[in-house]
VEXLUMFI-549869 format. One record per atom (N, C-alpha, C, O): residue in one letter; residue number from 1; x, y, z. Coordinates in nm, 3 decimals. Layout:
! residues N
<nuse lomi="A" nulo="NUM" x="X" y="Y" z="Z"/>
...
! end
This chain:
! residues 74
<nuse lomi="M" nulo="1" x="0.120" y="-0.132" z="0.006"/>
<nuse lomi="M" nulo="1" x="0.005" y="0.034" z="-0.040"/>
<nuse lomi="M" nulo="1" x="0.092" y="0.131" z="-0.028"/>
<nuse lomi="M" nulo="1" x="0.205" y="0.123" z="0.021"/>
<nuse lomi="L" nulo="2" x="0.033" y="0.237" z="-0.076"/>
<nuse lomi="L" nulo="2" x="0.101" y="0.350" z="-0.039"/>
<nuse lomi="L" nulo="2" x="0.091" y="0.395" z="0.056"/>
<nuse lomi="L" nulo="2" x="0.003" y="0.350" z="0.129"/>
<nuse lomi="E" nulo="3" x="0.178" y="0.511" z="0.107"/>
<nuse lomi="E" nulo="3" x="0.181" y="0.551" z="0.225"/>
<nuse lomi="E" nulo="3" x="0.070" y="0.692" z="0.234"/>
<nuse lomi="E" nulo="3" x="0.013" y="0.736" z="0.333"/>
<nuse lomi="R" nulo="4" x="0.064" y="0.737" z="0.097"/>
<nuse lomi="R" nulo="4" x="-0.112" y="0.797" z="0.136"/>
<nuse lomi="R" nulo="4" x="-0.251" y="0.706" z="0.115"/>
<nuse lomi="R" nulo="4" x="-0.354" y="0.754" z="0.162"/>
<nuse lomi="D" nulo="5" x="-0.258" y="0.602" z="0.060"/>
<nuse lomi="D" nulo="5" x="-0.329" y="0.490" z="0.129"/>
<nuse lomi="D" nulo="5" x="-0.364" y="0.480" z="0.258"/>
<nuse lomi="D" nulo="5" x="-0.477" y="0.475" z="0.307"/>
<nuse lomi="Y" nulo="6" x="-0.263" y="0.477" z="0.308"/>
<nuse lomi="Y" nulo="6" x="-0.248" y="0.475" z="0.521"/>
<nuse lomi="Y" nulo="6" x="-0.321" y="0.572" z="0.555"/>
<nuse lomi="Y" nulo="6" x="-0.415" y="0.541" z="0.628"/>
<nuse lomi="K" nulo="7" x="-0.304" y="0.725" z="0.516"/>
<nuse lomi="K" nulo="7" x="-0.322" y="0.807" z="0.558"/>
<nuse lomi="K" nulo="7" x="-0.470" y="0.826" z="0.542"/>
<nuse lomi="K" nulo="7" x="-0.536" y="0.863" z="0.639"/>
<nuse lomi="M" nulo="8" x="-0.531" y="0.802" z="0.414"/>
<nuse lomi="M" nulo="8" x="-0.689" y="0.801" z="0.402"/>
<nuse lomi="M" nulo="8" x="-0.725" y="0.722" z="0.510"/>
<nuse lomi="M" nulo="8" x="-0.781" y="0.762" z="0.612"/>
<nuse lomi="M" nulo="9" x="-0.689" y="0.600" z="0.484"/>
<nuse lomi="M" nulo="9" x="-0.741" y="0.486" z="0.603"/>
<nuse lomi="M" nulo="9" x="-0.778" y="0.572" z="0.764"/>
<nuse lomi="M" nulo="9" x="-0.883" y="0.594" z="0.825"/>
<nuse lomi="A" nulo="10" x="-0.658" y="0.597" z="0.786"/>
<nuse lomi="A" nulo="10" x="-0.649" y="0.689" z="0.888"/>
<nuse lomi="A" nulo="10" x="-0.737" y="0.810" z="0.940"/>
<nuse lomi="A" nulo="10" x="-0.754" y="0.849" z="1.056"/>
<nuse lomi="L" nulo="11" x="-0.805" y="0.875" z="0.780"/>
<nuse lomi="L" nulo="11" x="-0.846" y="1.012" z="0.818"/>
<nuse lomi="L" nulo="11" x="-0.987" y="0.916" z="0.797"/>
<nuse lomi="L" nulo="11" x="-1.081" y="0.956" z="0.866"/>
<nuse lomi="S" nulo="12" x="-1.011" y="0.822" z="0.730"/>
<nuse lomi="S" nulo="12" x="-1.185" y="0.781" z="0.755"/>
<nuse lomi="S" nulo="12" x="-1.167" y="0.778" z="0.938"/>
<nuse lomi="S" nulo="12" x="-1.240" y="0.854" z="1.002"/>
<nuse lomi="L" nulo="13" x="-1.094" y="0.711" z="0.993"/>
<nuse lomi="L" nulo="13" x="-1.083" y="0.629" z="1.115"/>
<nuse lomi="L" nulo="13" x="-1.122" y="0.724" z="1.223"/>
<nuse lomi="L" nulo="13" x="-1.172" y="0.682" z="1.328"/>
<nuse lomi="A" nulo="14" x="-1.098" y="0.864" z="1.198"/>
<nuse lomi="A" nulo="14" x="-1.027" y="0.978" z="1.218"/>
<nuse lomi="A" nulo="14" x="-1.248" y="1.005" z="1.247"/>
<nuse lomi="A" nulo="14" x="-1.290" y="1.046" z="1.355"/>
<nuse lomi="T" nulo="15" x="-1.301" y="0.986" z="1.181"/>
<nuse lomi="T" nulo="15" x="-1.386" y="1.077" z="1.170"/>
<nuse lomi="T" nulo="15" x="-1.499" y="0.986" z="1.254"/>
<nuse lomi="T" nulo="15" x="-1.602" y="1.046" z="1.283"/>
<nuse lomi="Q" nulo="16" x="-1.494" y="0.909" z="1.276"/>
<nuse lomi="Q" nulo="16" x="-1.542" y="0.827" z="1.440"/>
<nuse lomi="Q" nulo="16" x="-1.516" y="0.846" z="1.565"/>
<nuse lomi="Q" nulo="16" x="-1.579" y="0.801" z="1.661"/>
<nuse lomi="L" nulo="17" x="-1.382" y="0.940" z="1.567"/>
<nuse lomi="L" nulo="17" x="-1.358" y="0.936" z="1.731"/>
<nuse lomi="L" nulo="17" x="-1.423" y="1.089" z="1.767"/>
<nuse lomi="L" nulo="17" x="-1.465" y="1.178" z="1.693"/>
<nuse lomi="P" nulo="18" x="-1.411" y="1.077" z="1.937"/>
<nuse lomi="P" nulo="18" x="-1.433" y="1.132" z="1.982"/>
<nuse lomi="P" nulo="18" x="-1.471" y="1.321" z="1.987"/>
<nuse lomi="P" nulo="18" x="-1.370" y="1.374" z="2.033"/>
<nuse lomi="E" nulo="19" x="-1.534" y="1.384" z="1.968"/>
<nuse lomi="E" nulo="19" x="-1.465" y="1.556" z="1.940"/>
<nuse lomi="E" nulo="19" x="-1.401" y="1.564" z="2.012"/>
<nuse lomi="E" nulo="19" x="-1.322" y="1.645" z="1.964"/>
<nuse lomi="D" nulo="20" x="-1.344" y="1.524" z="2.168"/>
<nuse lomi="D" nulo="20" x="-1.267" y="1.590" z="2.253"/>
<nuse lomi="D" nulo="20" x="-1.135" y="1.532" z="2.257"/>
<nuse lomi="D" nulo="20" x="-1.145" y="1.417" z="2.301"/>
<nuse lomi="E" nulo="21" x="-1.028" y="1.559" z="2.232"/>
<nuse lomi="E" nulo="21" x="-0.919" y="1.504" z="2.262"/>
<nuse lomi="E" nulo="21" x="-0.848" y="1.399" z="2.381"/>
<nuse lomi="E" nulo="21" x="-0.756" y="1.320" z="2.363"/>
<nuse lomi="A" nulo="22" x="-0.910" y="1.423" z="2.487"/>
<nuse lomi="A" nulo="22" x="-0.857" y="1.323" z="2.593"/>
<nuse lomi="A" nulo="22" x="-0.977" y="1.196" z="2.591"/>
<nuse lomi="A" nulo="22" x="-0.963" y="1.094" z="2.659"/>
<nuse lomi="T" nulo="23" x="-1.088" y="1.221" z="2.508"/>
<nuse lomi="T" nulo="23" x="-1.151" y="1.065" z="2.418"/>
<nuse lomi="T" nulo="23" x="-1.123" y="1.075" z="2.402"/>
<nuse lomi="T" nulo="23" x="-1.035" y="1.086" z="2.488"/>
<nuse lomi="A" nulo="24" x="-1.077" y="1.108" z="2.279"/>
<nuse lomi="A" nulo="24" x="-1.015" y="1.006" z="2.166"/>
<nuse lomi="A" nulo="24" x="-0.879" y="0.942" z="2.151"/>
<nuse lomi="A" nulo="24" x="-0.844" y="0.854" z="2.072"/>
<nuse lomi="R" nulo="25" x="-0.805" y="1.011" z="2.251"/>
<nuse lomi="R" nulo="25" x="-0.691" y="0.931" z="2.314"/>
<nuse lomi="R" nulo="25" x="-0.718" y="0.833" z="2.378"/>
<nuse lomi="R" nulo="25" x="-0.642" y="0.738" z="2.363"/>
<nuse lomi="K" nulo="26" x="-0.815" y="0.818" z="2.457"/>
<nuse lomi="K" nulo="26" x="-0.872" y="0.689" z="2.510"/>
<nuse lomi="K" nulo="26" x="-0.862" y="0.566" z="2.411"/>
<nuse lomi="K" nulo="26" x="-0.785" y="0.470" z="2.411"/>
<nuse lomi="V" nulo="27" x="-0.946" y="0.592" z="2.342"/>
<nuse lomi="V" nulo="27" x="-1.012" y="0.542" z="2.268"/>
<nuse lomi="V" nulo="27" x="-0.960" y="0.488" z="2.188"/>
<nuse lomi="V" nulo="27" x="-1.007" y="0.378" z="2.160"/>
<nuse lomi="L" nulo="28" x="-0.827" y="0.541" z="2.104"/>
<nuse lomi="L" nulo="28" x="-0.717" y="0.524" z="2.055"/>
<nuse lomi="L" nulo="28" x="-0.640" y="0.383" z="2.131"/>
<nuse lomi="L" nulo="28" x="-0.624" y="0.268" z="2.090"/>
<nuse lomi="A" nulo="29" x="-0.600" y="0.451" z="2.263"/>
<nuse lomi="A" nulo="29" x="-0.528" y="0.310" z="2.322"/>
<nuse lomi="A" nulo="29" x="-0.615" y="0.213" z="2.349"/>
<nuse lomi="A" nulo="29" x="-0.567" y="0.111" z="2.400"/>
<nuse lomi="Y" nulo="30" x="-0.732" y="0.216" z="2.328"/>
<nuse lomi="Y" nulo="30" x="-0.768" y="0.061" z="2.378"/>
<nuse lomi="Y" nulo="30" x="-0.782" y="0.036" z="2.185"/>
<nuse lomi="Y" nulo="30" x="-0.787" y="-0.079" z="2.142"/>
<nuse lomi="L" nulo="31" x="-0.786" y="0.133" z="2.108"/>
<nuse lomi="L" nulo="31" x="-0.751" y="0.021" z="1.965"/>
<nuse lomi="L" nulo="31" x="-0.647" y="-0.018" z="1.968"/>
<nuse lomi="L" nulo="31" x="-0.645" y="-0.137" z="1.936"/>
<nuse lomi="S" nulo="32" x="-0.544" y="0.025" z="1.993"/>
<nuse lomi="S" nulo="32" x="-0.403" y="-0.037" z="2.002"/>
<nuse lomi="S" nulo="32" x="-0.397" y="-0.136" z="2.105"/>
<nuse lomi="S" nulo="32" x="-0.296" y="-0.206" z="2.092"/>
<nuse lomi="E" nulo="33" x="-0.459" y="-0.163" z="2.190"/>
<nuse lomi="E" nulo="33" x="-0.518" y="-0.284" z="2.276"/>
<nuse lomi="E" nulo="33" x="-0.519" y="-0.404" z="2.190"/>
<nuse lomi="E" nulo="33" x="-0.458" y="-0.508" z="2.164"/>
<nuse lomi="L" nulo="34" x="-0.613" y="-0.339" z="2.162"/>
<nuse lomi="L" nulo="34" x="-0.718" y="-0.465" z="2.028"/>
<nuse lomi="L" nulo="34" x="-0.614" y="-0.520" z="1.909"/>
<nuse lomi="L" nulo="34" x="-0.616" y="-0.635" z="1.865"/>
<nuse lomi="V" nulo="35" x="-0.526" y="-0.421" z="1.868"/>
<nuse lomi="V" nulo="35" x="-0.428" y="-0.462" z="1.778"/>
<nuse lomi="V" nulo="35" x="-0.325" y="-0.530" z="1.808"/>
<nuse lomi="V" nulo="35" x="-0.264" y="-0.606" z="1.733"/>
<nuse lomi="D" nulo="36" x="-0.301" y="-0.505" z="1.921"/>
<nuse lomi="D" nulo="36" x="-0.202" y="-0.600" z="1.981"/>
<nuse lomi="D" nulo="36" x="-0.186" y="-0.694" z="2.044"/>
<nuse lomi="D" nulo="36" x="-0.090" y="-0.771" z="2.043"/>
<nuse lomi="G" nulo="37" x="-0.309" y="-0.697" z="2.123"/>
<nuse lomi="G" nulo="37" x="-0.319" y="-0.810" z="2.216"/>
<nuse lomi="G" nulo="37" x="-0.456" y="-0.904" z="2.219"/>
<nuse lomi="G" nulo="37" x="-0.504" y="-0.980" z="2.302"/>
<nuse lomi="W" nulo="38" x="-0.511" y="-0.841" z="2.027"/>
<nuse lomi="W" nulo="38" x="-0.625" y="-0.952" z="2.043"/>
<nuse lomi="W" nulo="38" x="-0.647" y="-1.052" z="1.848"/>
<nuse lomi="W" nulo="38" x="-0.676" y="-1.156" z="1.790"/>
<nuse lomi="I" nulo="39" x="-0.609" y="-0.921" z="1.836"/>
<nuse lomi="I" nulo="39" x="-0.685" y="-0.883" z="1.678"/>
<nuse lomi="I" nulo="39" x="-0.526" y="-1.020" z="1.598"/>
<nuse lomi="I" nulo="39" x="-0.550" y="-1.125" z="1.539"/>
<nuse lomi="F" nulo="40" x="-0.400" y="-0.970" z="1.624"/>
<nuse lomi="F" nulo="40" x="-0.346" y="-0.980" z="1.542"/>
<nuse lomi="F" nulo="40" x="-0.202" y="-1.053" z="1.668"/>
<nuse lomi="F" nulo="40" x="-0.080" y="-1.039" z="1.672"/>
<nuse lomi="S" nulo="41" x="-0.301" y="-1.129" z="1.751"/>
<nuse lomi="S" nulo="41" x="-0.203" y="-1.220" z="1.857"/>
<nuse lomi="S" nulo="41" x="-0.207" y="-1.318" z="1.753"/>
<nuse lomi="S" nulo="41" x="-0.274" y="-1.342" z="1.653"/>
<nuse lomi="D" nulo="42" x="-0.050" y="-1.395" z="1.852"/>
<nuse lomi="D" nulo="42" x="0.010" y="-1.494" z="1.788"/>
<nuse lomi="D" nulo="42" x="-0.056" y="-1.686" z="1.889"/>
<nuse lomi="D" nulo="42" x="0.006" y="-1.790" z="1.906"/>
<nuse lomi="S" nulo="43" x="-0.200" y="-1.645" z="1.927"/>
<nuse lomi="S" nulo="43" x="-0.296" y="-1.729" z="1.997"/>
<nuse lomi="S" nulo="43" x="-0.298" y="-1.836" z="1.878"/>
<nuse lomi="S" nulo="43" x="-0.288" y="-1.807" z="1.759"/>
<nuse lomi="P" nulo="44" x="-0.312" y="-1.965" z="1.933"/>
<nuse lomi="P" nulo="44" x="-0.338" y="-2.040" z="1.817"/>
<nuse lomi="P" nulo="44" x="-0.495" y="-2.039" z="1.701"/>
<nuse lomi="P" nulo="44" x="-0.522" y="-2.057" z="1.582"/>
<nuse lomi="N" nulo="45" x="-0.574" y="-2.002" z="1.845"/>
<nuse lomi="N" nulo="45" x="-0.773" y="-1.957" z="1.770"/>
<nuse lomi="N" nulo="45" x="-0.772" y="-1.808" z="1.754"/>
<nuse lomi="N" nulo="45" x="-0.863" y="-1.737" z="1.796"/>
<nuse lomi="Q" nulo="46" x="-0.673" y="-1.766" z="1.695"/>
<nuse lomi="Q" nulo="46" x="-0.709" y="-1.662" z="1.594"/>
<nuse lomi="Q" nulo="46" x="-0.769" y="-1.607" z="1.487"/>
<nuse lomi="Q" nulo="46" x="-0.775" y="-1.678" z="1.386"/>
<nuse lomi="S" nulo="47" x="-0.816" y="-1.497" z="1.483"/>
<nuse lomi="S" nulo="47" x="-0.928" y="-1.475" z="1.408"/>
<nuse lomi="S" nulo="47" x="-0.851" y="-1.357" z="1.320"/>
<nuse lomi="S" nulo="47" x="-0.763" y="-1.295" z="1.379"/>
<nuse lomi="F" nulo="48" x="-0.873" y="-1.330" z="1.212"/>
<nuse lomi="F" nulo="48" x="-0.864" y="-1.182" z="1.150"/>
<nuse lomi="F" nulo="48" x="-0.990" y="-1.106" z="1.121"/>
<nuse lomi="F" nulo="48" x="-1.001" y="-1.019" z="1.035"/>
<nuse lomi="S" nulo="49" x="-1.115" y="-1.163" z="1.229"/>
<nuse lomi="S" nulo="49" x="-1.240" y="-1.112" z="1.195"/>
<nuse lomi="S" nulo="49" x="-1.288" y="-1.037" z="1.272"/>
<nuse lomi="S" nulo="49" x="-1.224" y="-1.090" z="1.363"/>
<nuse lomi="L" nulo="50" x="-1.345" y="-0.959" z="1.324"/>
<nuse lomi="L" nulo="50" x="-1.386" y="-0.885" z="1.454"/>
<nuse lomi="L" nulo="50" x="-1.522" y="-0.963" z="1.464"/>
<nuse lomi="L" nulo="50" x="-1.605" y="-1.000" z="1.381"/>
<nuse lomi="P" nulo="51" x="-1.514" y="-0.970" z="1.557"/>
<nuse lomi="P" nulo="51" x="-1.632" y="-1.113" z="1.641"/>
<nuse lomi="P" nulo="51" x="-1.791" y="-0.954" z="1.659"/>
<nuse lomi="P" nulo="51" x="-1.773" y="-0.832" z="1.660"/>
<nuse lomi="G" nulo="52" x="-1.893" y="-1.015" z="1.667"/>
<nuse lomi="G" nulo="52" x="-2.035" y="-0.933" z="1.658"/>
<nuse lomi="G" nulo="52" x="-2.017" y="-0.881" z="1.775"/>
<nuse lomi="G" nulo="52" x="-2.046" y="-0.761" z="1.774"/>
<nuse lomi="K" nulo="53" x="-1.981" y="-0.922" z="1.880"/>
<nuse lomi="K" nulo="53" x="-2.009" y="-0.785" z="2.029"/>
<nuse lomi="K" nulo="53" x="-1.853" y="-0.805" z="2.039"/>
<nuse lomi="K" nulo="53" x="-1.770" y="-0.884" z="1.993"/>
<nuse lomi="V" nulo="54" x="-1.854" y="-0.672" z="2.139"/>
<nuse lomi="V" nulo="54" x="-1.731" y="-0.698" z="2.223"/>
<nuse lomi="V" nulo="54" x="-1.698" y="-0.779" z="2.342"/>
<nuse lomi="V" nulo="54" x="-1.802" y="-0.826" z="2.387"/>
<nuse lomi="S" nulo="55" x="-1.632" y="-0.800" z="2.384"/>
<nuse lomi="S" nulo="55" x="-1.606" y="-0.924" z="2.524"/>
<nuse lomi="S" nulo="55" x="-1.603" y="-0.796" z="2.629"/>
<nuse lomi="S" nulo="55" x="-1.566" y="-0.679" z="2.634"/>
<nuse lomi="E" nulo="56" x="-1.672" y="-0.910" z="2.719"/>
<nuse lomi="E" nulo="56" x="-1.696" y="-0.885" z="2.870"/>
<nuse lomi="E" nulo="56" x="-1.556" y="-0.827" z="2.931"/>
<nuse lomi="E" nulo="56" x="-1.540" y="-0.720" z="2.990"/>
<nuse lomi="S" nulo="57" x="-1.453" y="-0.931" z="2.899"/>
<nuse lomi="S" nulo="57" x="-1.281" y="-0.915" z="2.900"/>
<nuse lomi="S" nulo="57" x="-1.283" y="-0.805" z="2.926"/>
<nuse lomi="S" nulo="57" x="-1.271" y="-0.746" z="3.033"/>
<nuse lomi="F" nulo="58" x="-1.314" y="-0.735" z="2.720"/>
<nuse lomi="F" nulo="58" x="-1.257" y="-0.616" z="2.720"/>
<nuse lomi="F" nulo="58" x="-1.268" y="-0.467" z="2.768"/>
<nuse lomi="F" nulo="58" x="-1.182" y="-0.379" z="2.760"/>
<nuse lomi="L" nulo="59" x="-1.424" y="-0.459" z="2.833"/>
<nuse lomi="L" nulo="59" x="-1.495" y="-0.360" z="2.876"/>
<nuse lomi="L" nulo="59" x="-1.471" y="-0.384" z="3.033"/>
<nuse lomi="L" nulo="59" x="-1.475" y="-0.283" z="3.103"/>
<nuse lomi="S" nulo="60" x="-1.451" y="-0.494" z="3.088"/>
<nuse lomi="S" nulo="60" x="-1.425" y="-0.438" z="3.251"/>
<nuse lomi="S" nulo="60" x="-1.411" y="-0.330" z="3.352"/>
<nuse lomi="S" nulo="60" x="-1.463" y="-0.298" z="3.459"/>
<nuse lomi="S" nulo="61" x="-1.309" y="-0.284" z="3.263"/>
<nuse lomi="S" nulo="61" x="-1.282" y="-0.164" z="3.316"/>
<nuse lomi="S" nulo="61" x="-1.390" y="-0.001" z="3.339"/>
<nuse lomi="S" nulo="61" x="-1.373" y="0.101" z="3.407"/>
<nuse lomi="D" nulo="62" x="-1.502" y="-0.046" z="3.243"/>
<nuse lomi="D" nulo="62" x="-1.614" y="0.017" z="3.155"/>
<nuse lomi="D" nulo="62" x="-1.697" y="-0.030" z="3.121"/>
<nuse lomi="D" nulo="62" x="-1.672" y="-0.115" z="3.035"/>
<nuse lomi="N" nulo="63" x="-1.840" y="-0.015" z="3.156"/>
<nuse lomi="N" nulo="63" x="-1.919" y="-0.154" z="3.133"/>
<nuse lomi="N" nulo="63" x="-2.033" y="-0.020" z="3.024"/>
<nuse lomi="N" nulo="63" x="-2.156" y="-0.019" z="3.027"/>
<nuse lomi="K" nulo="64" x="-1.924" y="0.104" z="2.918"/>
<nuse lomi="K" nulo="64" x="-2.007" y="0.174" z="2.892"/>
<nuse lomi="K" nulo="64" x="-1.903" y="0.161" z="2.742"/>
<nuse lomi="K" nulo="64" x="-1.783" y="0.142" z="2.761"/>
<nuse lomi="L" nulo="65" x="-1.950" y="0.171" z="2.610"/>
<nuse lomi="L" nulo="65" x="-1.818" y="0.196" z="2.472"/>
<nuse lomi="L" nulo="65" x="-1.881" y="0.378" z="2.499"/>
<nuse lomi="L" nulo="65" x="-1.978" y="0.428" z="2.555"/>
<nuse lomi="I" nulo="66" x="-1.766" y="0.428" z="2.426"/>
<nuse lomi="I" nulo="66" x="-1.730" y="0.577" z="2.452"/>
<nuse lomi="I" nulo="66" x="-1.751" y="0.603" z="2.310"/>
<nuse lomi="I" nulo="66" x="-1.696" y="0.537" z="2.221"/>
<nuse lomi="G" nulo="67" x="-1.829" y="0.698" z="2.290"/>
<nuse lomi="G" nulo="67" x="-1.860" y="0.764" z="2.115"/>
<nuse lomi="G" nulo="67" x="-1.915" y="0.716" z="2.055"/>
<nuse lomi="G" nulo="67" x="-1.920" y="0.738" z="1.934"/>
<nuse lomi="I" nulo="68" x="-2.007" y="0.591" z="2.142"/>
<nuse lomi="I" nulo="68" x="-2.048" y="0.528" z="2.003"/>
<nuse lomi="I" nulo="68" x="-2.233" y="0.522" z="2.022"/>
<nuse lomi="I" nulo="68" x="-2.268" y="0.485" z="2.135"/>
<nuse lomi="A" nulo="69" x="-2.306" y="0.542" z="1.959"/>
<nuse lomi="A" nulo="69" x="-2.456" y="0.640" z="1.946"/>
<nuse lomi="A" nulo="69" x="-2.543" y="0.541" z="1.972"/>
<nuse lomi="A" nulo="69" x="-2.532" y="0.462" z="1.879"/>
<nuse lomi="E" nulo="70" x="-2.632" y="0.499" z="2.055"/>
<nuse lomi="E" nulo="70" x="-2.739" y="0.422" z="2.114"/>
<nuse lomi="E" nulo="70" x="-2.765" y="0.391" z="1.984"/>
<nuse lomi="E" nulo="70" x="-2.829" y="0.287" z="2.004"/>
<nuse lomi="E" nulo="71" x="-2.764" y="0.408" z="1.831"/>
<nuse lomi="E" nulo="71" x="-2.823" y="0.380" z="1.730"/>
<nuse lomi="E" nulo="71" x="-2.772" y="0.431" z="1.634"/>
<nuse lomi="E" nulo="71" x="-2.736" y="0.546" z="1.613"/>
<nuse lomi="L" nulo="72" x="-2.769" y="0.293" z="1.543"/>
<nuse lomi="L" nulo="72" x="-2.630" y="0.313" z="1.410"/>
<nuse lomi="L" nulo="72" x="-2.769" y="0.383" z="1.329"/>
<nuse lomi="L" nulo="72" x="-2.891" y="0.368" z="1.337"/>
<nuse lomi="P" nulo="73" x="-2.678" y="0.465" z="1.251"/>
<nuse lomi="P" nulo="73" x="-2.817" y="0.529" z="1.155"/>
<nuse lomi="P" nulo="73" x="-2.789" y="0.455" z="0.989"/>
<nuse lomi="P" nulo="73" x="-2.679" y="0.438" z="0.936"/>
<nuse lomi="R" nulo="74" x="-2.927" y="0.422" z="0.932"/>
<nuse lomi="R" nulo="74" x="-2.947" y="0.361" z="0.845"/>
<nuse lomi="R" nulo="74" x="-2.939" y="0.431" z="0.692"/>
<nuse lomi="R" nulo="74" x="-2.961" y="0.363" z="0.592"/>
! end
């Protein structure tokens, strides 16, 4: 992939981030945790597709998702 493709993907993801910096950085930290420890881990049961819902262990520190709308637009 070209560098501009990575930048376009980053811009696309950035549109989904919360508006305030502190919350956006927290979401990015959790995304990094997902990439490092779950999506691309070396476990034998590794799956490259995301599950339908987030596991309770990931949300154990907080029982709500930050910046997620109650209902998705159609």
